[in-house]
Wavefront OBJ file of the C-alpha trace (Angstrom):
o trace
v -14.504 16.913 4.496
v -10.987 17.857 5.229
v -10.200 21.215 4.342
v -7.965 21.887 1.466
v -4.533 21.230 1.393
v -4.279 19.909 4.823
v -1.588 17.497 6.032
v -1.179 15.587 9.373
v 2.146 14.638 10.412
v 3.041 11.821 12.915
v 6.717 12.444 14.314
v 7.827 10.712 17.943
v 9.959 13.836 17.651
v 8.468 17.508 18.619
v 10.896 19.238 17.429
v 11.287 17.053 13.969
v 7.643 17.622 13.437
v 7.569 21.316 13.825
v 10.657 21.774 11.239
v 8.771 19.363 8.601
v 5.757 21.933 9.529
v 7.496 24.282 8.757
v 8.831 23.006 5.366
v 5.521 22.331 4.156
v 3.617 25.599 5.686
v 6.569 27.216 3.033
v 4.679 25.502 0.222
v 0.929 27.236 1.609
v 0.114 24.041 3.300
v -1.749 23.822 6.500
v -0.325 21.194 8.869
v -1.792 19.153 11.695
v 0.725 17.560 14.161
v 0.677 14.650 16.426
v 2.686 11.472 18.147
v -0.044 9.751 18.611
v -1.204 6.846 16.562
v -4.861 7.218 18.292
v -5.212 10.986 17.758
v -3.732 10.235 14.030
v -5.985 7.755 13.500
v -9.278 9.571 14.801
v -8.271 12.807 12.983
v -7.987 10.984 9.514
v -11.309 9.138 9.978
v -13.044 12.184 10.821
v -11.251 13.837 7.709
v -9.224 16.493 9.101
v -6.488 15.943 6.586
v -6.037 15.202 3.168
v -2.505 13.466 3.299
v -1.092 12.246 6.050
v 2.973 11.823 6.871
v 3.991 9.258 9.011
v 7.850 8.839 10.799
v 9.231 5.465 10.618
v 12.481 4.990 12.284
v 14.630 2.117 13.890
v 14.327 4.125 16.815
v 11.807 2.079 18.860
v 10.663 -0.937 17.470
v 7.231 -0.569 19.025
v 7.117 2.907 17.269
v 7.804 1.379 14.001
v 5.322 -1.268 14.304
v 2.977 1.097 15.028
v 3.916 2.738 12.025
v 2.742 -0.251 10.154
v -0.524 -1.512 11.282
v -1.462 2.236 11.146
v -0.657 2.234 7.421
v -2.437 -1.638 7.342
v -5.502 -0.286 8.979
v -6.162 2.692 6.608
v -5.955 0.028 3.843
v -8.376 -2.243 4.994
v -11.045 0.701 5.840
v -13.346 0.921 2.398
v -13.669 4.578 3.259
v -9.651 5.446 3.487
v -8.146 2.586 1.067
v -6.727 5.159 -1.309
v -5.842 7.426 0.978
v -2.389 9.075 0.366
v -0.036 8.440 3.264
v 3.727 9.265 2.863
v 6.321 7.648 5.201
v 9.771 9.272 6.414
v 11.735 6.123 6.893
v 14.933 5.504 8.418
v 16.385 3.173 5.833
v 15.597 1.708 2.587
v 14.160 -1.658 4.075
v 11.350 0.268 6.450
v 10.348 2.339 3.403
v 9.928 -0.656 1.434
v 8.238 -2.256 4.377
v 5.635 0.956 4.241
v 4.888 0.667 0.547
v 4.372 -2.974 1.469
v 2.226 -2.162 3.661
v 0.247 0.663 2.159
v 2.446 3.898 1.925
v 1.854 5.918 -0.818
v 5.317 6.939 -1.040
v 8.674 7.225 1.314
v 11.243 9.428 1.494
v 15.018 7.893 3.048
v 15.821 10.545 5.782
v 17.269 12.640 6.250
v 14.799 14.284 3.243
v 15.609 17.023 0.668
v 13.710 19.989 1.477
v 12.450 20.838 -2.295
v 11.923 16.629 -2.824
v 10.060 16.554 0.489
v 7.835 19.718 -0.634
v 7.302 18.300 -4.287
v 6.455 14.489 -2.972
v 4.212 16.184 -0.884
v 2.702 18.167 -3.288
v 1.723 15.551 -5.839
v 0.273 13.496 -2.228
v -1.922 15.942 -2.170
v -2.404 16.719 -6.139
v -3.524 12.627 -6.413
v -6.279 13.193 -3.560
v -7.933 16.142 -5.101
v -8.218 14.143 -8.650
v -9.775 10.846 -6.643
v -12.256 13.231 -4.532
v -12.738 15.107 -8.092
v -14.058 11.442 -9.505
v -16.210 10.724 -6.320
l 1 2 3 4 5 6 7 8 9 10 11 12 13 14 15 16 17 18 19 20 21 22 23 24 25 26 27 28 29 30 31 32 33 34 35 36 37 38 39 40 41 42 43 44 45 46 47 48 49 50 51 52 53 54 55 56 57 58 59 60 61 62 63 64 65 66 67 68 69 70 71 72 73 74 75 76 77 78 79 80 81 82 83 84 85 86 87 88 89 90 91 92 93 94 95 96 97 98 99 100 101 102 103 104 105 106 107 108 109 110 111 112 113 114 115 116 117 118 119 120 121 122 123 124 125 126 127 128 129 130 131 132 133 134
C-alpha cells in the first residue's frame, strides 16, 4: 500500500522535477521523482505513490508518445484503471490527448502554484475516497 499523500513526478527535466516537488512538499506531500517511464510504471504497480504527475511536452515527440502510452497502459490495467494521473502539458491539444488517453486532469504549462497544488490535493482526495470504499 502506498504511503499517504505520496506523489510520483515523471518529468524529463531534472530541475523542473525538483521545482514541482518543492511546490508539493510545501503542502506537506511526499514526492518521488523520475524521468524514466519504466521506473515510473514499476513504482505505480508496486503502490509506491497515491497519484502520479506526468509531463507531456511538444519537445521530443517520443517522450510525449511514451506519456500517452503510460496513460493507456494504466487504464487497461484492471488494478489501476482508476489510479489518478495529472498531466502537465505544453498546450491544450496535448492536454486533451492526455484526457482521452486516461489522465484525470491536465494543466497547461507553465502552471500556477496555487492552482497546481489545489489540483494535486484534489487528485489525492479522490484516491483516498476510492480506497476507503474498497
